[in-house]
C-alpha positions as CSV (number, residue, x, y, z in Angstrom):
1,M,6.2,-10.0,-8.2
2,A,5.2,-9.8,-4.6
3,S,5.5,-12.9,-2.5
4,K,2.6,-14.3,-0.5
5,G,4.4,-13.3,2.6
6,T,4.7,-9.6,1.7
7,A,1.1,-9.4,0.4
8,H,0.0,-10.8,3.7
9,G,2.3,-8.3,5.4
10,L,0.5,-5.4,3.7
11,D,-2.9,-6.8,4.8
12,L,-1.6,-7.1,8.4
13,A,-0.2,-3.6,8.3
14,R,-3.4,-2.1,6.9
15,E,-5.5,-3.8,9.6
16,K,-3.0,-2.7,12.3
17,M,-3.4,1.0,11.1
18,R,-7.2,0.7,11.0
19,Q,-7.3,-0.7,14.6
20,A,-5.1,2.3,15.7
21,G,-7.5,4.7,14.1
22,V,-5.2,5.9,11.3
23,D,-6.9,7.8,8.5
24,E,-7.8,5.9,5.3
25,V,-5.9,8.4,3.2
26,A,-2.8,7.7,5.2
27,I,-3.4,3.9,5.0
28,D,-3.6,4.1,1.2
29,T,-0.5,6.2,1.0
30,F,1.4,3.7,3.2
31,A,0.2,0.9,0.9
32,H,1.6,2.8,-2.1
33,Y,5.1,2.8,-0.6
34,Y,4.8,-0.7,0.7
35,R,4.3,-1.9,-2.9
36,L,7.4,0.1,-4.0
37,L,9.4,-1.7,-1.3
38,E,8.1,-5.0,-2.6
39,H,9.4,-4.2,-6.0
40,G,12.8,-3.3,-4.7
41,E,12.5,0.4,-4.9
42,T,15.3,2.1,-2.9
43,G,14.6,5.8,-3.6
44,M,18.3,6.3,-4.7
45,I,19.1,9.2,-7.0
46,A,22.3,8.5,-8.9
47,E,24.7,11.3,-9.7
48,D,24.8,10.6,-13.4
49,T,21.0,11.3,-13.6
50,I,21.2,14.9,-12.3
51,D,22.8,18.2,-13.1
52,P,23.7,21.0,-10.6
53,L,21.1,23.7,-10.1
54,D,21.5,27.5,-10.1
55,M,18.8,29.9,-9.1
56,E,17.8,33.5,-8.5
57,S,18.4,35.4,-5.2
58,L,15.7,37.1,-3.1
59,A,18.2,40.0,-2.7
60,D,17.9,40.7,-6.4
61,V,14.1,40.4,-6.7
62,D,11.9,43.5,-6.8
63,V,8.6,42.9,-4.9
64,P,6.3,46.0,-4.7
65,E,5.0,46.6,-1.2
66,D,1.4,46.2,-2.2
67,V,2.0,42.9,-3.9
68,A,3.8,41.7,-0.7
69,A,1.0,42.9,1.6
70,E,-1.7,41.3,-0.6
71,A,0.2,38.0,-0.7
72,I,0.6,37.7,3.1
73,R,-3.1,38.5,3.6
74,H,-3.9,35.3,1.6
75,T,-1.3,33.1,3.3
76,A,-1.7,30.5,6.0
77,V,1.3,29.3,8.1
78,I,2.1,25.7,9.2
79,K,4.8,24.8,11.6
80,L,6.1,21.2,11.7
81,N,6.2,20.5,15.4
82,G,6.2,16.7,15.9
83,G,9.8,16.4,17.2
84,L,10.6,15.5,20.9
85,G,14.2,16.6,20.8
86,T,15.2,13.1,22.0
87,S,18.7,13.5,20.7
88,M,19.2,16.3,23.2
89,G,17.7,14.2,26.0
90,M,14.2,15.8,25.9
91,E,10.9,14.0,26.4
92,R,8.6,16.9,25.5
93,A,8.2,18.9,22.3
94,K,11.5,20.4,21.3
95,S,9.8,23.7,20.6
96,L,9.2,24.2,24.4
97,L,12.9,24.7,24.9
98,C,13.8,28.2,26.3
99,V,15.6,30.2,23.6
100,R,15.8,33.9,24.6
101,R,14.6,36.1,27.5
102,G,12.6,33.2,29.0
103,L,10.8,32.6,25.7
104,S,10.5,29.2,24.0
105,F,10.4,28.5,20.2
106,L,6.6,28.4,20.5
107,D,6.5,31.8,22.2
108,I,8.6,33.5,19.6
109,I,6.7,31.8,16.7
110,A,3.4,33.0,18.1
111,R,4.6,36.5,18.7
112,Q,6.2,36.7,15.2
113,V,2.8,35.9,13.7
114,L,0.8,38.2,16.0
115,H,3.1,41.1,15.0
116,L,2.7,40.4,11.3
117,R,-1.1,40.3,11.6
118,K,-1.0,43.8,13.0
119,E,1.6,45.1,10.5
120,Y,-0.3,43.9,7.4
121,D,-3.9,43.7,8.8
122,A,-3.7,40.0,7.8
123,T,-5.6,37.0,9.3
124,L,-2.4,34.9,8.8
125,P,-3.7,31.7,10.5
126,L,-1.0,29.6,12.3
127,L,-1.4,25.8,12.5
128,F,1.0,23.3,14.1
129,M,1.4,19.8,12.7
130,N,1.9,17.9,16.0
131,S,2.6,14.3,16.7
132,F,0.6,12.4,19.4
133,R,3.6,13.0,21.6
134,T,3.8,16.8,21.2
135,S,0.2,17.7,21.0
136,A,-0.8,18.1,24.7
137,D,2.3,20.0,25.7
138,T,2.2,22.3,22.7
139,M,-1.5,23.2,23.1
140,E,-1.0,23.8,26.8
141,A,1.9,26.2,26.1
142,L,-0.1,28.1,23.4
143,A,-3.2,28.5,25.7
144,R,-1.7,31.8,27.0
145,Y,-2.2,33.3,23.5
146,D,-6.0,33.9,23.5
147,D,-6.0,35.6,20.1
148,L,-3.8,33.1,18.2
149,A,-6.5,30.8,16.9
150,V,-8.4,31.9,13.8
151,D,-12.2,31.3,13.5
152,G,-13.0,28.2,11.5
153,L,-9.5,26.7,11.7
154,P,-7.8,24.6,14.4
155,L,-4.4,25.5,16.0
156,E,-3.2,22.0,15.4
157,F,-3.6,18.9,13.3
158,L,-1.9,15.6,13.9
159,Q,0.7,13.8,11.7
160,N,0.0,10.2,10.9
161,K,1.8,7.1,12.1
162,E,2.7,3.8,10.4
163,P,4.0,0.4,11.4
164,K,7.7,-0.4,11.3
165,L,8.4,-3.3,8.9
166,L,10.8,-6.1,9.5
167,A,13.6,-5.8,7.0
168,A,13.6,-9.6,6.5
169,D,10.1,-10.1,5.2
170,L,8.3,-6.7,5.3
171,M,5.9,-8.0,8.0
172,P,4.8,-5.4,10.6
173,A,7.1,-5.6,13.6
174,A,5.8,-6.7,17.0
175,Y,7.4,-5.5,20.3
176,P,5.2,-6.4,23.2
177,K,7.7,-5.0,25.7
178,N,7.1,-1.5,24.3
179,P,4.3,-1.4,21.7
180,D,5.0,2.3,21.0
181,L,8.2,1.2,19.3
182,E,6.2,-0.8,16.7
183,W,5.2,2.6,15.2
184,C,7.1,5.4,13.5
185,P,6.2,8.7,11.8
186,P,6.2,8.7,8.0
187,G,8.6,11.7,7.7
188,H,7.5,15.2,7.1
189,G,6.2,14.4,3.6
190,D,3.2,13.2,5.5
191,I,2.0,16.8,5.8
192,Y,0.2,16.6,2.5
193,T,-1.5,13.3,3.4
194,A,-2.5,14.8,6.8
195,L,-3.9,18.0,5.3
196,R,-6.0,16.1,2.9
197,G,-7.1,13.4,5.4
198,T,-8.2,16.0,8.0
199,G,-10.1,18.1,5.4
200,L,-7.9,21.1,6.3
201,L,-6.7,21.6,2.7
202,A,-10.3,22.1,1.5
203,R,-11.1,24.3,4.5
204,L,-8.2,26.6,3.7
205,L,-9.3,26.9,0.1
206,D,-12.9,27.5,1.0
207,A,-11.8,30.2,3.5
208,G,-10.0,32.1,0.7
209,Y,-6.3,31.2,1.5
210,R,-4.3,31.0,-1.7
211,Y,-0.8,30.2,-0.3
212,V,0.6,28.1,2.5
213,F,4.0,28.7,4.1
214,V,5.5,25.6,5.8
215,S,8.6,25.4,8.0
216,N,10.1,23.7,11.0
217,S,9.3,25.0,14.5
218,D,13.0,24.7,15.5
219,N,14.0,27.3,12.8
220,L,13.2,30.7,14.1
221,G,14.6,32.3,11.0
222,A,11.6,30.9,9.1
223,V,9.3,34.0,9.5
224,P,6.4,34.2,7.1
225,D,8.0,37.1,5.4
226,A,5.8,39.3,3.1
227,K,8.6,39.8,0.5
228,V,9.0,36.1,0.0
229,A,5.2,35.7,-0.1
230,G,5.1,38.4,-2.7
231,W,7.8,36.8,-4.8
232,F,5.9,33.5,-4.7
233,A,2.7,35.2,-5.7
234,Q,4.4,37.0,-8.6
235,S,6.1,33.9,-9.8
236,G,2.8,32.1,-10.4
237,A,4.6,28.9,-9.3
238,P,2.6,26.1,-7.8
239,F,5.3,25.2,-5.3
240,A,8.6,26.7,-4.2
241,I,11.4,26.1,-1.7
242,E,13.8,28.6,-0.1
243,A,17.4,27.6,-0.5
244,V,20.7,28.7,1.1
245,R,24.3,28.2,-0.1
246,R,25.8,25.1,1.5
247,T,28.7,25.4,4.0
248,P,31.1,22.8,5.2
249,S,28.6,21.8,7.9
250,D,26.1,20.9,5.1
251,R,28.5,18.5,3.3
252,K,26.6,15.4,4.4
253,G,23.1,17.0,3.9
254,G,20.7,17.1,1.0
255,H,20.9,19.4,-2.0
256,F,19.0,20.6,-5.0
257,A,19.6,19.4,-8.6
258,R,17.9,19.2,-11.9
259,R,16.9,15.7,-13.2
260,K,18.3,15.1,-16.7
261,A,15.3,13.0,-17.8
262,D,12.6,15.6,-17.6
263,G,14.2,18.8,-16.4
264,R,12.3,18.8,-13.0
265,I,14.0,20.1,-9.9
266,V,14.7,17.4,-7.4
267,L,15.8,17.5,-3.7
268,R,18.3,14.7,-3.1
269,E,18.7,13.7,0.6
270,S,21.8,12.0,1.9
271,A,19.8,8.8,2.4
272,Q,19.0,8.8,-1.3
273,T,22.7,9.0,-2.3
274,L,24.7,6.0,-3.4
275,D,27.9,5.3,-1.6
276,A,29.7,5.8,-4.9
277,D,28.3,9.3,-5.2
278,K,29.1,10.5,-1.6
279,E,32.1,12.5,-2.9
280,A,29.8,14.4,-5.4
281,L,27.3,14.9,-2.6
282,A,30.0,16.6,-0.5
283,D,31.3,18.8,-3.3
284,L,30.1,22.3,-2.4
285,D,31.3,23.7,-5.7
286,R,29.2,21.3,-7.7
287,H,26.0,21.2,-5.6
288,V,25.8,24.7,-4.2
289,F,22.4,24.9,-2.6
290,T,20.6,23.1,0.2
291,S,17.0,23.3,1.4
292,T,16.0,25.4,4.4
293,N,12.8,23.3,4.6
294,N,10.9,26.6,4.3
295,L,8.4,25.9,1.5
296,W,5.5,27.6,-0.2
297,F,2.6,26.0,-2.1
298,D,-0.5,27.2,-3.9
299,V,-3.5,25.7,-2.2
300,Q,-5.5,25.1,-5.4
301,A,-2.5,23.5,-7.1
302,M,-2.0,21.2,-4.2
303,V,-5.7,20.2,-4.1
304,D,-5.6,19.6,-7.9
305,A,-2.4,17.5,-7.7
306,L,-3.8,15.3,-4.9
307,D,-7.2,14.9,-6.7
308,A,-5.4,13.8,-9.9
309,R,-3.4,11.2,-8.0
310,G,-6.1,9.7,-5.9
311,G,-4.9,11.5,-2.7
312,I,-1.3,10.1,-3.1
313,L,1.2,12.8,-4.1
314,G,3.8,10.2,-4.9
315,L,6.8,11.6,-3.2
316,P,10.1,9.7,-3.7
317,L,10.5,6.9,-1.2
318,I,13.1,7.2,1.6
319,R,14.0,3.7,2.9
320,N,15.3,4.2,6.4
321,V,16.8,1.0,8.0
322,K,17.0,1.1,11.8
323,H,16.8,-1.3,14.7
324,L,13.3,-1.9,16.1
325,D,14.4,-0.5,19.4
326,P,17.0,2.2,18.3
327,S,18.8,1.9,21.7
328,D,19.1,-1.9,21.4
329,P,21.2,-3.2,18.4
330,S,20.1,-6.8,19.3
331,T,16.6,-6.1,18.2
332,P,15.7,-6.9,14.5
333,E,16.4,-4.5,11.7
334,V,13.3,-2.7,10.5
335,I,12.4,-0.5,7.6
336,Q,10.8,2.9,8.2
337,V,9.1,4.2,5.1
338,E,9.6,7.9,5.0
339,T,9.2,10.8,2.6
340,A,10.5,14.4,2.7
341,M,8.0,17.3,2.2
342,G,10.5,19.2,0.1
343,A,10.6,16.4,-2.5
344,A,7.2,17.5,-3.6
345,I,9.1,20.0,-5.7
346,E,9.5,17.4,-8.4
347,V,5.8,16.7,-8.6
348,F,4.9,20.2,-9.8
349,E,5.6,21.5,-13.3
350,G,7.0,25.0,-13.0
351,A,8.1,24.6,-9.3
352,R,10.7,27.2,-8.3
353,T,13.6,27.7,-5.8
354,I,15.0,31.0,-4.6
355,E,18.2,31.7,-2.7
356,V,17.6,33.5,0.7
357,G,20.0,34.7,3.3
358,R,21.3,32.4,6.1
359,D,19.2,34.5,8.5
360,R,16.2,32.5,7.3
361,F,17.9,29.2,8.2
362,V,18.7,29.0,11.9
363,P,17.8,25.4,12.8
364,V,18.5,23.9,16.2
365,K,19.4,20.2,15.9
366,T,22.0,20.1,18.7
367,T,23.1,22.0,21.8
368,D,25.9,23.4,19.6
369,D,23.2,25.2,17.7
370,L,21.3,26.1,20.9
371,L,24.4,27.9,22.3
372,V,24.7,30.1,19.2
373,L,20.9,30.9,19.3
374,R,21.1,31.8,23.0
375,S,24.2,34.0,22.6
376,D,24.4,37.5,21.3
377,V,25.0,36.4,17.7
378,Y,21.3,37.3,17.1
379,D,19.3,40.2,18.5
380,L,15.6,39.6,19.0
381,G,13.7,42.7,17.8
382,K,10.3,44.1,18.7
383,D,8.9,42.1,15.8
384,F,10.4,39.0,17.4
385,V,12.5,38.4,14.2
386,L,16.1,37.3,14.7
387,D,18.6,39.9,13.4
388,Q,22.1,38.6,13.0
389,A,24.4,41.0,14.9
390,S,27.7,39.5,13.8
391,D,29.5,39.3,10.5
392,G,29.2,35.6,10.5
393,V,27.8,32.7,12.5
394,P,30.6,31.1,14.6
395,F,31.3,27.3,14.3
396,V,30.6,25.7,17.7
397,Q,31.5,22.2,18.7
398,L,30.9,21.1,22.3
399,D,32.1,17.9,23.9
400,G,29.2,15.4,23.5
401,D,30.1,13.7,26.8
402,F,29.2,16.8,28.8
403,Y,27.0,19.0,26.6
404,K,24.9,16.8,24.4
405,L,21.8,16.6,26.7
406,V,20.0,19.8,27.5
407,G,20.1,19.2,31.3
408,D,23.9,18.8,31.3
409,F,24.3,21.7,28.9
410,D,22.3,24.1,31.1
411,K,24.3,23.2,34.2
412,R,27.5,24.3,32.4
413,F,26.1,27.7,31.3
414,P,24.2,28.5,34.6
415,E,24.3,32.3,34.0
416,G,23.7,32.3,30.3
417,A,25.6,31.8,27.0
418,P,29.0,33.5,26.5
419,S,29.3,36.4,24.0
420,L,30.0,34.9,20.6
421,R,29.5,38.1,18.5
422,E,33.3,38.3,17.9
423,A,33.9,34.6,17.7
424,G,34.9,32.6,14.6
425,A,34.8,29.2,16.3
426,L,34.5,27.7,19.8
427,T,35.6,24.1,20.3
428,V,35.2,22.6,23.8
429,K,36.8,19.3,24.8
430,G,36.3,18.2,28.4
431,D,34.1,19.5,31.2
432,W,34.0,23.4,31.3
433,T,31.6,25.6,33.2
434,F,31.1,29.2,32.1
435,G,30.6,32.1,34.4
436,K,28.6,35.2,33.6
437,G,29.7,37.6,30.8
438,V,32.4,35.4,29.2
439,R,33.5,36.7,25.8
440,V,34.9,34.6,23.0
441,V,37.0,36.4,20.4
442,G,38.3,34.8,17.2
443,E,38.9,31.0,17.2
444,V,39.1,29.4,20.6
445,A,39.7,25.8,21.6
446,L,39.4,24.6,25.2
447,R,40.8,21.3,26.2
448,S,41.0,19.7,29.7
449,S,41.1,16.3,31.2
450,S,39.5,17.6,34.4
451,A,36.5,19.8,35.2
452,Q,37.3,23.5,34.8
453,R,35.5,26.8,35.4
454,I,35.9,30.0,33.4
455,E,35.3,32.9,35.6
456,G,32.8,35.6,34.8
457,G,34.0,38.4,32.6
458,T,36.9,36.4,31.1
459,V,37.9,37.2,27.5
460,L,38.9,34.1,25.6
461,D,40.8,35.0,22.5
462,D,42.7,33.2,19.6
463,R,44.6,30.7,21.6
464,D,44.5,27.1,22.6
465,A,43.5,27.2,26.2
466,D,44.7,23.9,27.4
467,A,44.5,23.3,31.1
């Protein structure tokens, strides 16, 4: 039973959202999760309730060229673009980061889509789900592409926002010193709520689009590939997610599994894993596949599912506990109610997964990832698709004290990234600046207690280069 306090808390939260102009569909969705919190829902998925999941591989699938071409002509593309890259010291959309040849994530995404339109004579509309913080910068950057927008569809729509709730009593948090910190995004599972609330889902259906491909803007491997579109069309599935084999760097991340109770595929995030099950989560031999966050859905199936559920898809709750001001641990603990868009896989009967190559999963979450992307590990072709030019992707770990923030990172690679095509690993401890044309071969570790410079043209090979 809900207490009077929490019922009052929901009323206050609803009114706060209305005053801020939040869409009614989003308010109803938030109320759904609020009630789950009231009843003690944690969103946890216990290990003894799931089995490991195996799946087919895209490499083994036969997709006729005409099927692929037809599928991509009926596909719309959505990029999640709400992130600011604050963990890397950015205050603008992360997708504005320069990646290759003076091009940002946004530039490369736009050019990938424009190339595919010509190749397949496809409309292939591109939409960005922005946040209030990324909208202006993103739209300004895209203004140079006159032919990017598709008639009848916007280039962007905005994700919703919701109030943070005090962990003590589920009342909406107040922070007059910085009212922005009273709000949080609802996680990328909000995409379905936002598509419905803006009317975009209905508009896509009316315009004849049958499939939607969704991915993160910081993953340049997530090209709206015709073969994958063709596989999805052939499968007849209402919903699908591309998966990759987990590596040691994915031990703490989410994975796919099959729920014992009903046989549905589930995506278990680390935040939904009990402490007692952390060892099973990290077992790469047991849980083999992780999500790329590249997903496909049938537009009619999504409309039908939302209609049947009163606009609330009912994704599993993620209960995220943080401090009201994340940079100030003295501020009260708050609950951020979140959902993951990939978790929609358990909503749909007949949903599918497919294993794809690691080349479709090149996310940039840290400057370690950014260094690999800026290096020669990948070539950028005329189609603006990343082609892996090395046998494997090297493991890079840079000293957080000197490289975590993009500004500091750029200062230490003033003439570009070193060659990593022959590298197995690069570990940097201390403050090192790299000259032009440095090559890393094999596994290299640099350590120093004082600032050091590696001169241009230096070849760093399998050795521990202590200074």
